[in-house]
C-alpha positions in Angstrom: 85.0 24.5 159.8 88.4 26.1 159.3 87.3 29.3 160.9 85.9 27.5 163.9 89.2 25.8 164.4 91.1 29.1 164.2 88.7 31.0 166.4 90.4 30.0 169.7 93.7 31.3 168.3 92.1 34.8 168.2 91.1 35.1 164.5 88.1 37.2 163.8 84.7 35.4 163.7 82.8 35.2 160.4 80.7 38.3 161.2 83.7 40.4 162.0 85.4 39.1 158.9 82.3 39.9 156.8 82.3 43.5 158.2 86.0 43.7 157.5 85.5 42.6 154.0 82.6 45.0 153.5 84.7 47.9 154.9 87.6 46.8 152.8 85.4 46.8 149.7 84.0 50.2 150.7 87.5 51.5 151.3 88.7 50.2 147.9 85.7 51.8 146.3 86.4 55.1 148.0 90.0 54.8 147.0 88.9 54.2 143.4 86.5 57.1 143.5 89.2 59.3 145.0 91.7 58.3 142.4 89.1 59.0 139.6 88.1 62.3 141.2 91.7 63.4 141.6 92.4 62.5 138.0 89.4 64.4 136.8 90.4 67.4 138.9 93.9 67.3 137.4 92.3 66.9 134.0 90.2 70.1 134.6 93.3 72.0 135.7 95.2 70.8 132.7 92.4 71.7 130.4 92.2 75.2 131.9 95.9 75.6 131.6 95.8 74.5 127.9 92.8 76.9 127.4 94.7 79.8 128.8 97.8 79.0 126.9 95.8 78.5 123.7 93.9 81.8 124.1 97.1 83.7 124.7 98.8 82.3 121.7 95.8 82.8 119.4 95.6 86.4 120.6 99.3 86.7 119.7 98.6 85.4 116.2 95.8 88.1 115.8 98.3 90.8 117.0 101.0 89.6 114.5 98.4 89.6 111.7 97.5 93.2 112.6 101.1 94.4 112.9 102.3 92.6 109.7 99.2 93.9 107.9 100.1 97.5 108.8 103.7 97.0 107.6 102.5 95.3 104.3 100.2 98.2 103.6 103.1 100.6 104.0 105.3 98.5 101.7 103.8 98.6 98.2 107.0 97.3 96.6 107.9 93.7 97.4 110.1 91.9 98.4 110.3 94.3 101.3 113.2 94.5 103.9 110.7 95.9 106.5 108.5 92.9 106.1 111.5 90.5 106.1 113.0 92.0 109.3 109.7 91.8 111.2 109.0 88.3 109.9 112.4 87.1 111.0 111.9 88.5 114.5 108.4 86.9 114.8 109.5 83.5 113.6 112.6 83.6 115.8 110.5 84.4 118.9 107.5 82.3 118.1 108.7 79.0 116.5 105.1 77.8 116.0 104.7 80.4 113.2 106.5 78.5 110.5 105.7 80.6 107.5 104.8 84.3 106.8 103.7 84.9 103.2 102.3 87.8 101.3 100.1 86.9 98.3 99.5 89.3 95.4 96.7 88.4 93.1 97.3 89.5 89.5 95.2 89.0 86.4 97.1 85.9 85.2 99.3 84.8 88.1 99.2 84.7 91.8 102.6 85.7 93.3 103.5 84.5 96.8 106.5 85.9 98.7 107.6 83.9 101.8 109.4 85.9 104.4 111.2 85.2 107.6 113.9 82.7 106.4 117.5 83.5 107.0 118.2 83.2 103.3 115.8 86.0 102.5 112.3 86.2 100.8 111.4 83.4 98.5 109.2 84.3 95.5 106.8 81.7 94.1 104.2 81.9 91.3 101.0 80.0 92.3 99.5 78.6 89.2 96.5 77.0 90.8 93.4 79.0 91.9 93.6 80.5 95.4 90.5 80.0 97.5 89.6 83.4 99.0 86.4 82.3 100.6 85.5 84.7 103.5 87.9 87.5 102.4 85.5 90.0 101.0 86.7 93.3 102.5 89.8 94.7 104.0 90.4 93.3 107.5 88.5 90.0 106.9 90.3 86.8 108.0 89.9 83.2 107.0 91.3 80.1 108.5 91.7 76.6 107.0 93.8 73.4 107.5 97.2 73.5 105.7 98.3 71.0 103.2 101.0 69.9 105.6 100.0 67.7 108.5 99.6 69.2 112.0 99.3 72.8 110.7 96.7 75.4 109.7 96.8 78.7 107.9 95.3 82.1 108.6 94.6 84.4 105.7 93.9 88.2 106.0 93.0 90.6 103.3 95.3 93.6 104.1 94.9 95.6 100.9 93.1 95.2 97.6 94.4 92.0 95.9 97.0 91.5 98.7 96.6 88.7 101.2 98.7 88.0 104.3 99.1 84.3 105.3 100.5 82.8 108.5 101.1 79.1 108.9 100.8 77.7 112.4 102.5 74.4 113.6 99.9 72.8 116.0 102.6 70.6 117.5 104.3 73.7 118.9 101.0 75.5 119.5 100.0 73.0 122.3 103.5 72.5 123.7 103.1 72.9 127.4 106.6 71.9 128.4 105.7 68.6 129.9 105.0 65.1 128.7 101.6 64.4 130.3 101.8 60.7 129.3 98.3 59.8 130.8 96.6 62.6 128.8 95.6 62.7 125.2 94.7 65.9 123.3 92.9 66.5 120.0 92.8 69.9 118.2 90.5 70.3 115.3 89.3 73.0 112.9 85.8 72.7 111.3 85.8 68.9 111.8 89.4 68.4 110.5 91.8 67.0 113.1 95.0 69.1 113.2 96.7 67.6 116.2 96.2 64.4 118.2 98.1 62.6 120.9 97.4 59.4 122.8 98.9 57.7 125.9 98.9 54.4 123.8 97.5 52.1 126.5 94.0 50.6 127.0 91.9 52.3 129.7 89.1 51.0 131.9 87.4 54.4 131.9 88.0 57.6 130.1 87.1 61.2 131.1 87.1 64.0 128.5 86.8 67.8 128.5 86.0 69.6 125.3 86.0 73.4 124.6 85.9 75.9 121.8 88.6 78.6 121.8 86.1 81.4 121.4 88.6 83.2 119.0 86.6 84.5 116.0 89.5 84.4 113.5 90.7 80.9 114.7 87.7 78.8 115.7 89.6 75.8 117.0 88.1 73.0 119.0 90.1 71.3 121.8 89.4 68.0 123.5 91.6 66.8 126.4 91.1 63.2 127.7 92.5 61.1 130.5 92.4 57.3 130.7 92.1 55.4 134.0 93.5 51.9 134.1 92.5 49.3 136.8 95.8 49.4 138.6 95.4 53.2 138.8 91.9 53.0 140.4 92.8 50.2 142.7 96.5 49.9 143.5 97.3 46.4 144.7 99.5 47.5 147.6 96.6 49.6 148.9 93.9 47.0 148.3 95.3 44.7 151.1 93.7 44.8 154.6 92.7 48.5 154.8 90.5 48.1 157.9 93.3 48.5 160.4 95.1 51.3 158.4 92.0 53.0 157.0 92.1 56.0 159.3 95.9 56.5 158.8 95.6 56.1 155.0 92.7 58.6 154.9 94.7 61.1 156.9 97.8 60.7 154.7 95.8 61.0 151.5 94.1 64.2 152.7 97.5 65.7 153.7 98.9 64.7 150.3 95.9 66.3 148.5 96.3 69.5 150.5 100.0 69.7 149.9 99.5 68.9 146.2 96.9 71.5 145.7 98.9 74.1 147.6 101.9 73.4 145.5 99.8 73.6 142.3 98.2 76.8 143.5 101.6 78.4 144.2 103.0 77.3 140.8 99.9 78.8 139.1 100.3 82.0 141.0 104.0 82.2 140.0 103.1 81.4 136.4 100.4 84.1 136.3 102.7 86.7 137.7 105.3 85.8 135.1 102.7 85.9 132.4 101.5 89.3 133.5 105.0 90.7 133.1 105.4 89.2 129.7 102.0 90.4 128.6 102.7 93.9 129.7 105.8 94.0 127.4 103.9 92.1 124.6 101.2 94.7 124.8 103.6 97.5 124.1 105.2 95.5 121.3 101.9 94.6 119.7 100.8 98.3 120.0 103.7 99.0 117.6 101.5 97.8 114.7 98.9 100.4 115.6 101.7 103.0 116.1 103.1 102.3 112.7 99.8 103.0 110.9 98.9 105.8 113.4 102.2 107.7 112.9 101.1 108.6 109.3 97.8 109.9 110.5 99.2 111.8 113.6 101.9 113.5 111.5 99.6 114.4 108.6 98.2 117.5 110.2 101.5 119.2 111.2 103.1 118.2 107.9 100.1 119.6 105.9 100.3 122.8 108.0 104.0 123.1 107.3 103.4 122.8 103.6 100.6 125.4 103.6 102.8 127.8 105.7 105.8 127.2 103.4 103.7 128.1 100.4 102.5 131.3 102.2 106.2 132.1 103.0 107.1 131.7 99.3 104.3 134.1 98.3 105.4 136.6 101.0 108.9 136.7 99.5 107.4 137.5 96.1 105.4 140.4 97.5 108.1 141.6 99.9 106.1 141.0 103.1 108.6 140.0 105.8 105.9 140.1 108.5 104.0 137.2 106.8 107.3 135.4 106.1 108.3 135.6 109.8 104.9 134.4 110.9 105.0 131.4 108.5 108.5 130.4 109.6 107.5 130.6 113.2 104.5 128.4 112.5 106.7 125.9 110.7 109.1 125.7 113.6 106.2 125.2 116.0 104.6 122.4 113.8 108.0 120.7 113.3 108.5 120.6 117.1 105.1 119.2 117.5 105.8 116.4 115.0 109.0 115.7 116.9 107.1 115.6 120.2 104.6 113.1 118.7 107.4 110.7 117.6 109.1 111.1 121.0 106.0 110.3 123.0 105.3 107.3 120.8 108.8 105.9 121.4 108.4 106.6 125.1 105.1 104.7 125.2 106.6 101.7 123.5 109.6 101.6 125.8 107.4 102.1 128.9 109.0 105.4 129.9 107.0 107.5 132.4 104.7 110.2 131.2 106.0 113.8 131.1 103.5 115.6 133.3 103.4 119.4 133.4 100.9 122.0 134.5 99.1 123.7 131.5 96.0 125.7 130.9 93.5 123.1 129.7 91.6 125.5 127.5 94.7 126.2 125.5 95.6 122.5 125.2 92.1 121.6 124.0 91.9 124.5 121.6 95.2 123.5 120.0 94.2 119.9 119.7 90.8 120.7 118.1 92.5 123.2 115.7 94.2 120.2 114.1 90.8 118.7 113.1 89.0 121.8 112.0 89.9 121.6 108.4 89.0 117.9 108.1 85.6 118.3 109.9 84.8 121.3 107.7 85.6 119.4 104.6 83.3 116.5 105.7 80.5 118.9 106.6 80.6 118.1 110.3 79.7 120.8 112.8 82.0 121.0 115.9 80.6 122.7 119.0 83.0 123.5 121.8 81.9 124.6 125.3 84.6 125.6 127.7 85.6 128.5 129.9 88.7 129.9 131.6 87.1 128.8 134.9 88.3 125.3 134.1 91.7 126.4 135.1 94.9 124.3 134.8 95.6 120.6 134.8 98.6 118.4 135.2 98.8 116.4 132.0 101.1 115.0 129.4 100.1 117.6 126.7 101.0 115.5 123.6 99.4 112.4 125.0 96.3 114.2 126.1 95.9 115.9 122.7 96.5 112.5 121.0 93.6 111.0 123.1 91.2 114.0 122.3 92.2 113.9 118.6 91.5 110.1 118.5 88.0 110.5 120.2 87.0 113.3 117.8 88.2 111.3 114.8 86.3 108.2 115.9 83.1 110.4 116.4 83.6 111.8 112.9 83.9 108.3 111.4 80.7 107.3 113.3 78.5 110.1 111.9 80.0 110.3 108.4 77.2 110.4 105.8 74.4 111.2 108.4 72.1 114.2 108.1 73.3 117.3 110.1 76.3 115.6 111.6 77.5 117.3 114.8 80.2 116.7 117.4 80.1 118.5 120.8 83.1 118.9 123.1 82.0 120.1 126.6 84.7 120.9 129.2 83.6 121.6 132.8 85.0 121.4 136.3 83.4 119.1 138.8 84.9 119.1 142.3 88.5 118.1 142.1 88.1 116.8 138.5 87.9 118.3 135.1 85.5 116.5 132.7 86.1 116.6 129.0 83.1 115.1 127.2 83.1 114.2 123.5 79.7 113.4 122.1 78.2 112.9 118.7 74.7 112.5 117.2 75.4 109.2 115.6 73.9 105.7 116.1 75.7 105.2 119.4 77.5 102.1 120.7 75.9 98.7 120.7 75.0 97.8 124.3 76.8 94.4 124.0 79.9 96.3 123.0 80.0 98.9 125.8 81.7 96.5 128.3 84.4 95.5 125.8 85.0 98.9 124.1 88.3 99.4 125.9 89.5 95.7 125.6 92.6 95.3 123.4 91.9 94.0 119.8 88.1 94.6 120.2 86.8 96.9 117.5 83.5 97.7 115.8 85.2 99.1 112.7 85.6 96.9 109.6 89.2 98.1 109.2 90.0 98.8 112.8 92.7 97.1 114.9 91.1 97.6 118.4 94.1 99.4 119.9 93.1 103.1 119.7 90.8 103.2 122.7 92.9 100.8 124.9 95.9 103.0 124.1 93.9 106.2 125.0 92.9 104.6 128.3 96.5 103.7 129.2 97.8 107.1 128.3 95.2 108.7 130.6 96.1 106.3 133.4 99.7 107.6 133.2 98.2 111.0 134.0 96.2 109.6 136.9 93.1 110.1 134.7 90.4 107.8 133.3 87.9 107.5 130.5 84.4 106.0 130.2 81.9 105.5 127.5 78.1 105.6 127.3 75.2 106.3 125.0 73.3 109.6 125.3 71.5 110.1 122.0 74.7 109.1 120.3 78.1 107.9 121.7 79.6 110.0 124.5 83.1 109.6 125.9 84.0 111.3 129.2 87.7 112.0 130.2 88.3 112.5 133.9 91.4 114.5 134.8 92.5 115.3 138.4 93.3 118.9 139.3 95.5 118.1 142.4 99.1 119.0 142.8 101.9 117.5 140.8 103.1 114.1 142.1 
């Protein structure tokens, strides 16, 4: 009756009003769906951002474990100023790492030395038994919740009866620099909740994303949730007559979404570029752990040669043979310069200095590099077969870096075939077009097919005591010489170095 009275005044009839109501309900439903979809999209973006952040920080923990482990192995006497200095630097730059402790397991006591505090190392005798489950051989890691809330601990067996422990604060681990009040996050380890946040208000609907970090040494589980309240799905100021403004509102919403996504895309691109620059520097710093343990191996050959030559010079003095004495002194000078070159190139790599490229005869550089491993291979009963000719000509390389790469490949091959019957390593050097190919192959078991694609990834290793930085370092050294390296299986493992023969840049 009321509608009939108002109809002459121009009010919509019942049918039109019904259509308007249906369209309004449909618009409200679409608005609610849009709000929910937009929130889930934001939730996905936030989850991906947290996943990237978490993966990066967990990888940093592994790198710190490797670097600290190398320093601990080189510091038999503790407390050590070297460990203290490195620990202070790590804790200062990474506040989420709240404690770095070395644990020495004796017959009657367990001694723990906490490093990184400004007051210096703190020594504690642990009277209770220490759970070393999962630490059976050097390089094994184990992770478990800490006794303190919102923290977990990583243990690594770095030497017999010596364990390295890192304590991680999960509050700082998931700090993304924003509040994210409508989101809640849960981080757990083997069913134990380490970190949990909540927006604190009841929600009409909740969406969640869960993921595993995929880090073998720190198998954390992350769940990110977002609650949707009724006033978020259906805002009252937009639930009024939407029929007349439906087209305009839809247009504005689409524009807003496009602008929002473009802004987020630009922010992500800027963040990724910044992270790439930081990761490049972090890669060189993390490689210092490998450098520290590698320096002893790289310098062992020239130092051993200098000792042998010095003994020969001493004998030459006793028998009055100045010719032998002069030859030994010249060899000592040459090996001392080589040791200095190795240290200089390592420092240049860590600082990011450009490679020192020069034109050399490749046969001489290869022969000199293989000469350093002859004695070791002979002692281990490994046959080395070298095929090369002067037709290979010259190449433009960083000599020390190239010899370091070749030495690393031969050493890896020797480790792979150790203990096998008739072990043999072949080095084949040939020219192919504008390239020189240096192929290092062995007759060992080869590389697992699943590992071939990851063999040059940082921190990936198939050795029980490896750090996963030797082959990535070799690849980067060759890149500085405009070269490359590839791996395949051909009876055993085969690595091929590609070197250009063009003019100097």
